[in-house]
C-alpha positions as CSV (number, residue, x, y, z in Angstrom):
1,R,0.0,0.0,0.0
2,V,2.9,2.4,0.8
3,R,4.4,1.8,-2.7
4,K,1.0,2.5,-4.3
5,L,0.8,5.8,-2.4
6,A,4.3,6.7,-3.5
7,G,3.4,6.0,-7.1
8,R,5.6,3.0,-7.3
9,F,3.0,0.9,-9.0
10,D,5.2,-1.7,-10.6
11,D,6.8,-2.4,-7.2
12,A,3.4,-2.6,-5.6
13,L,2.1,-5.0,-8.2
14,A,5.2,-7.2,-7.8
15,D,4.6,-7.4,-4.1
16,L,1.0,-8.3,-4.7
17,D,2.0,-10.9,-7.2
18,L,4.2,-12.5,-4.6
19,L,1.2,-12.8,-2.3
20,L,-0.9,-14.3,-5.1
21,L,1.7,-17.0,-5.6
22,K,0.6,-18.4,-2.2
23,D,-3.1,-18.1,-3.0
24,P,-4.1,-16.9,-6.5
25,K,-7.8,-16.7,-5.5
26,D,-7.2,-14.4,-2.5
27,V,-10.0,-11.9,-3.0
28,S,-8.6,-9.0,-0.9
29,V,-5.2,-9.2,-2.7
30,N,-6.8,-9.4,-6.1
31,L,-9.0,-6.4,-5.3
32,E,-6.0,-4.4,-4.2
33,R,-4.1,-5.5,-7.3
34,A,-7.0,-4.2,-9.4
35,R,-7.0,-0.9,-7.5
36,V,-3.2,-0.5,-8.1
37,Q,-3.7,-1.2,-11.8
38,I,-6.4,1.5,-11.9
39,A,-4.1,4.0,-10.1
40,A,-1.3,3.1,-12.6
41,G,-3.6,4.1,-15.4
42,R,-4.2,0.5,-16.5
43,P,-8.0,0.0,-16.1
44,D,-8.1,-2.8,-18.7
45,D,-5.6,-4.8,-16.7
46,A,-7.8,-4.2,-13.6
47,I,-10.8,-5.5,-15.4
48,A,-8.8,-8.6,-16.5
49,T,-7.8,-9.1,-12.9
50,L,-11.4,-9.0,-11.7
51,D,-12.5,-11.3,-14.5
52,K,-9.9,-13.9,-13.4
53,L,-11.2,-13.6,-9.9
54,Q,-14.8,-14.3,-11.1
55,E,-16.2,-12.7,-8.0
56,N,-19.7,-11.3,-8.0
57,M,-19.4,-9.7,-4.6
58,P,-20.3,-6.0,-4.1
59,R,-16.7,-4.9,-3.3
60,A,-15.5,-6.5,-6.6
61,K,-18.2,-4.6,-8.4
62,V,-17.1,-1.3,-6.8
63,V,-13.6,-1.9,-8.1
64,R,-14.9,-2.8,-11.5
65,A,-17.0,0.4,-11.5
66,E,-13.8,2.4,-10.7
67,A,-12.0,0.7,-13.6
68,L,-14.9,1.6,-15.9
69,L,-14.8,5.2,-14.8
70,A,-11.0,5.2,-15.5
71,K,-11.9,4.0,-19.0
72,K,-14.4,6.9,-19.4
73,D,-17.3,4.6,-19.4
74,A,-19.5,6.5,-16.9
75,E,-22.7,4.8,-17.9
76,G,-21.2,1.3,-17.3
77,A,-19.6,2.5,-14.0
78,Y,-23.0,3.9,-12.9
79,R,-24.7,0.6,-13.7
80,V,-22.1,-1.6,-11.9
81,A,-21.8,0.7,-8.9
82,N,-25.6,0.7,-8.6
83,E,-25.6,-3.2,-8.7
84,A,-23.1,-3.2,-5.9
85,F,-25.2,-0.8,-3.8
86,T,-28.3,-2.8,-4.5
87,S,-26.5,-5.9,-3.3
88,D,-25.2,-4.2,-0.2
89,P,-27.1,-1.0,0.8
90,Q,-24.6,-0.3,3.5
91,L,-21.6,-0.1,1.1
92,G,-20.9,3.6,1.1
93,E,-18.1,3.2,-1.4
94,A,-20.6,1.9,-4.0
95,V,-22.7,5.0,-3.6
96,F,-19.6,7.2,-3.8
97,I,-18.5,5.7,-7.1
98,R,-22.0,5.9,-8.4
99,G,-21.9,9.6,-7.5
100,K,-18.6,10.0,-9.5
101,A,-20.3,8.3,-12.4
102,Q,-23.4,10.6,-12.0
103,L,-21.1,13.6,-12.1
104,A,-19.3,12.4,-15.2
105,L,-22.8,12.0,-16.8
106,G,-23.7,15.6,-15.9
107,R,-26.2,14.7,-13.3
108,K,-24.9,17.1,-10.6
109,D,-27.9,16.9,-8.3
110,A,-28.0,13.2,-8.3
111,A,-24.2,13.1,-7.8
112,E,-24.4,15.4,-4.8
113,A,-27.1,13.3,-3.2
114,D,-25.0,10.2,-3.7
115,F,-21.9,11.8,-2.2
116,K,-24.0,12.9,0.8
117,R,-25.4,9.4,1.3
118,A,-22.0,7.8,0.8
119,I,-20.5,9.9,3.6
120,E,-23.4,9.1,5.9
121,L,-22.7,5.4,5.3
122,D,-18.9,5.8,5.5
123,P,-17.5,9.0,7.0
124,T,-14.0,8.1,5.8
125,L,-15.2,8.9,2.2
126,K,-15.3,12.6,3.1
127,D,-11.6,12.9,2.4
128,R,-11.8,11.4,-1.1
């Protein structure tokens, strides 16, 4: 995580790959790997990571929505983030990403409502 924050994406991915050697299906490591790939500007790689994982859990959908946003597919990101929120109505991050998609689609009022709801569900999102 420190390497990701420092912009050392290749090093962070190498560290995560080492962890995946032990358990290639580790959900949390794969989700973090996809997030690093998004931060590195490689959303297609992130989607491929998520496809290999074959997880349909809400948190995986949130990361997929982030990747779609990075690819400038706001409509797809909105749809997937909404699916995640429908599956887990307490997942503030899903509402937050949905809000970012709404904003990209020009739906400012809906985005503002989503951001407010996301922060109510998860106050740590206020700093994002």
